C-alpha positions as CSV (number, residue, x, y, z in Angstrom):
1,M,220.5,177.8,117.4
2,S,221.8,182.0,116.8
3,L,225.3,183.0,115.7
4,I,226.0,184.2,119.2
5,T,224.6,181.1,120.8
6,R,226.9,179.1,118.7
7,H,230.1,181.5,119.0
8,G,229.6,181.6,122.9
9,M,229.2,177.8,123.0
10,M,232.6,177.5,121.0
11,L,234.1,180.1,123.3
12,L,233.3,178.3,126.5
13,A,234.6,174.7,124.6
14,L,237.6,176.4,124.1
15,L,238.1,177.8,127.8
16,A,237.2,174.3,129.2
17,C,240.0,172.5,126.9
18,A,242.5,175.5,127.9
19,V,242.0,175.0,131.8
20,T,242.1,171.4,131.1
21,V,245.7,171.4,129.9
22,Q,246.9,173.8,132.4
23,A,245.8,171.7,135.1
24,A,248.6,169.9,136.8
25,Q,248.6,166.2,137.1
26,P,250.3,163.6,139.5
27,S,253.8,162.7,138.5
28,K,254.2,159.6,136.5
29,D,257.7,159.1,138.5
30,S,257.2,155.8,140.3
31,L,258.3,155.9,144.0
32,P,261.3,154.1,143.2
33,V,262.4,156.5,140.7
34,V,261.2,159.4,143.1
35,K,263.7,157.9,145.7
36,Q,266.7,157.8,143.5
37,N,266.2,160.9,142.5
38,L,266.1,162.6,145.9
39,E,269.2,160.2,146.8
40,S,271.3,161.3,144.0
41,G,270.4,165.0,144.8
42,K,268.5,165.6,141.3
43,A,265.1,166.2,143.4
44,V,264.1,167.8,146.5
45,L,260.8,167.2,148.4
46,L,258.4,169.5,149.5
47,D,255.6,168.6,151.9
48,V,252.8,170.9,151.5
49,R,250.7,170.2,154.4
50,E,250.1,172.7,157.0
51,M,252.5,173.4,160.0
52,D,250.1,171.4,162.5
53,E,250.3,168.2,160.3
54,W,254.3,168.9,159.6
55,Q,254.8,168.6,163.6
56,M,252.9,165.7,164.1
57,G,255.0,163.9,161.8
58,H,257.2,164.3,158.4
59,L,259.7,162.7,156.4
60,A,263.2,163.3,157.1
61,A,264.0,164.2,153.3
62,A,261.2,166.7,153.1
63,S,261.0,170.5,153.6
64,L,258.0,172.1,154.4
65,L,255.9,174.8,152.1
66,P,252.4,174.8,152.9
67,L,249.6,175.0,150.4
68,S,248.4,178.0,152.3
69,R,251.5,179.9,151.8
70,I,251.6,178.7,147.9
71,E,248.3,180.0,147.4
72,R,249.2,183.3,148.7
73,G,251.9,183.5,145.8
74,V,255.2,182.2,145.5
75,S,257.5,184.0,142.7
76,A,260.3,182.2,140.8
77,D,262.7,184.1,142.7
78,Q,261.4,183.0,146.0
79,L,261.0,179.4,145.2
80,N,264.8,179.6,143.7
81,Q,265.8,181.0,147.1
82,F,264.1,178.1,149.1
83,V,265.0,175.0,146.2
84,P,268.0,175.3,144.1
85,G,266.7,176.0,140.5
86,D,268.1,172.9,138.7
87,K,266.1,170.4,141.2
88,I,263.1,168.5,140.2
89,I,260.6,169.6,142.8
90,Y,258.4,166.5,144.2
91,L,255.3,167.7,146.4
92,H,253.8,165.7,148.8
93,C,250.6,166.0,151.2
94,A,248.6,163.9,153.4
95,Y,246.5,162.2,150.5
96,G,248.0,163.6,147.1
97,S,245.2,166.2,146.2
98,R,246.8,169.3,147.8
99,S,249.8,168.3,146.2
100,V,248.5,168.3,142.7
101,S,246.8,172.0,143.4
102,A,250.3,173.5,144.6
103,A,252.1,171.8,141.6
104,G,249.6,173.7,139.4
105,L,250.3,177.0,141.0
106,L,254.4,176.4,141.4
107,Q,254.6,175.4,137.5
108,K,253.9,178.8,136.8
109,T,257.1,179.6,138.1
110,G,258.9,177.5,135.1
111,R,260.2,174.8,137.7
112,D,259.9,171.0,137.2
113,V,257.5,170.9,139.7
114,R,255.7,167.1,140.2
115,A,253.0,166.1,142.4
116,L,253.3,162.7,144.4
117,S,249.6,161.1,144.3
118,Q,251.0,159.0,147.3
119,G,250.4,160.5,150.8
120,Y,252.5,160.8,153.7
121,D,251.3,157.4,154.9
122,D,252.1,155.5,151.8
123,L,255.4,157.2,151.7
124,L,256.5,156.1,154.9
125,K,255.0,152.2,153.9
126,F,257.4,152.6,151.0
127,G,260.3,153.2,153.3
128,F,260.7,157.0,153.0
129,R,262.2,157.7,156.7
130,P,260.5,159.9,159.0
131,A,262.2,162.8,160.5
132,T,263.6,162.1,164.4
133,K,261.9,164.4,166.5
């Protein structure tokens, strides 16, 4: 194996590790801890589903910040206007995958962002209250 090929492979391996480290992971917080943090005011809940899903039903405790909006870019200042800077931000979506993607993007703002792996229906089953229409 040539020296260039060996260095190229090492560089690819290092890049793969860097991407893995930066990828967001679902929160390790249990749903009882999430509920407690929300009820005590230590945290807020953001729904990262799109507007049409939100309009079909959403949680009473949640605010809407669609993933499509997050993907266009949200600065730390913009996020701080939307959510107080001292709060944990829990993200949820329909099944958990979009919340992980959104968390990866929002963590760049330096905020404590935690993706929930539980989706909207799971949160309802656990006792999160739906919003009244």
